[in-house]
N, C-alpha and C positions, 0 to 999 in steps of 0.2 A: 782865973778865968780862959787865961789860954789856953795853962793845963788843960781843963776839959774841951776846947776844941782840938788839942792836940790829940787828947784821946779820943774823942769823936771821928777825926779823919783818919786813926791809927784802925781804928774799928771799920770803916770803912774800907779802908786798904785793903786790907785783909779776908773781909768780905769777898769783894770785887775779886781780888786775887785766888780764892776758893773759888769763886765761882769759872774760872777761865783753867782752874786747875784739871777740875770737873770734868769740862767742854774737852778738854785735849783730851783728858785720859778715855772719852767715850771716844775719840777719835772721828767726831762729828757723824757717828752711822745712824742709822733709820733703826728703830728698838724694832726686836723680832714679834713676828705676830701672837697674840695672844692666844690661847683656847679659843674662845668665842669667837676668832675671825677664822673664817674658811673660804678656797679660791674655785668655782667653779667654773667647769667647761662644757660646751654643747658639741656635739658629736655630730656630723651628720653625714649620711650614706646615700651614695644615689646609684640606680640599680638602671644602666641602658640595654635594651631588646634589641636586636634587629629581624625584623622578621625575613627571612631566606626571598630568593628572587628567584625566580625562572627564566633563563631566556630561550624561547620560541628560536629554532634553527629551523632551514629546510629540509624537509628530509628527502631524498634524493640516492640514489645508487650508483653503481652496479656494486653490491656485494654474490659474494659466488652463494649458490643453494647447492649444495650436493644432495640435497635428499633425495628417493626414489618416489619417482610418481607414481602412484597407485587411486588415486581421483581424478573426475571428469573433470575438465577443464569448460565454461564458453567464454570465447573471445568477445569485447565490447566493440561495439562499432569504431567505435573512439575512445579512445585512453581518457579516462574521468579524474577532475580533482575534488579530491573530496578534503575535511576538514577534522579532528579530532576532536569528538565532545564526551570528553571524559568529565566526572568532577573534578575541579581546583584541587591542587597537591593531584591529582591522582593521574594513573600511569598506562597507556594501552600497549598490552603487550603485540611485538610484530614475532609471527611463524615461521617457522622452515617449512611447515603443511598446514593444510585445512581443515583445523581442529586444536582444541585445546591440550591432546597428548600429542603435540608437537614439540619441542623443542624453542623456547623464547629466544630471538638471534638481538632483539631489541626494544627500546622502548620509546613513546611518542609521549609527547605532553598537550593538554588541552592548548588546540586552535592549530595545531601542526597542523598543514599540506601535507596530502600524501597522494601519488598519481596512483590510480587503478587501471588493467590492464584487462582482467577476466573476470571469472565468478569461479567459485570451485564448492561442491556441495553445501548447496542452498544458500548461506548466508555468509560465507566467506569470499574476499575481493583479494585476486595475485596484485600483489606491487609492479610497480616497471621491472624490477627488481629480479622478481622472483618469489618472493615472502607472500604473507597472508594475514590478514587482520579482520577482524569480525565485521557485517557491516553495522551491528547492533551501534558500535560507537562510534561510525562516519555519521558525518552532514555534508552536503550542496554549501551549506552558508557557516560562514565564521560564527562561531558561541561568541556567547554577549559576553 
């Protein structure tokens, strides 16, 4: 009977030793993923759009206008201030003569104020620095 206990104890010791060797041989590493395991990740893209802004500045002169005068002007009783009434995002051309055939020398944005001193060729106002703007795009009140 002693022999039987000894044999069982020896078998148990060998089994425990084999298990320890097996664990040591693995190095305690986590088993590799199998073919059925997958990793997923989610990517989110964010787009930010910034609207352009327009800064209104006071238009004032003087600028030099060296265009030869070949039109008739009528002086106003007093200089008058008007506001540009073009659509948002549009510009009003300032020209060196009273007509669309004259060169553009500047552009004004909606709501800018301008001082005019004379009229020329019916629908054109002369600015205090000698340039011209169509009265079609001017208003006595600041546009909304």
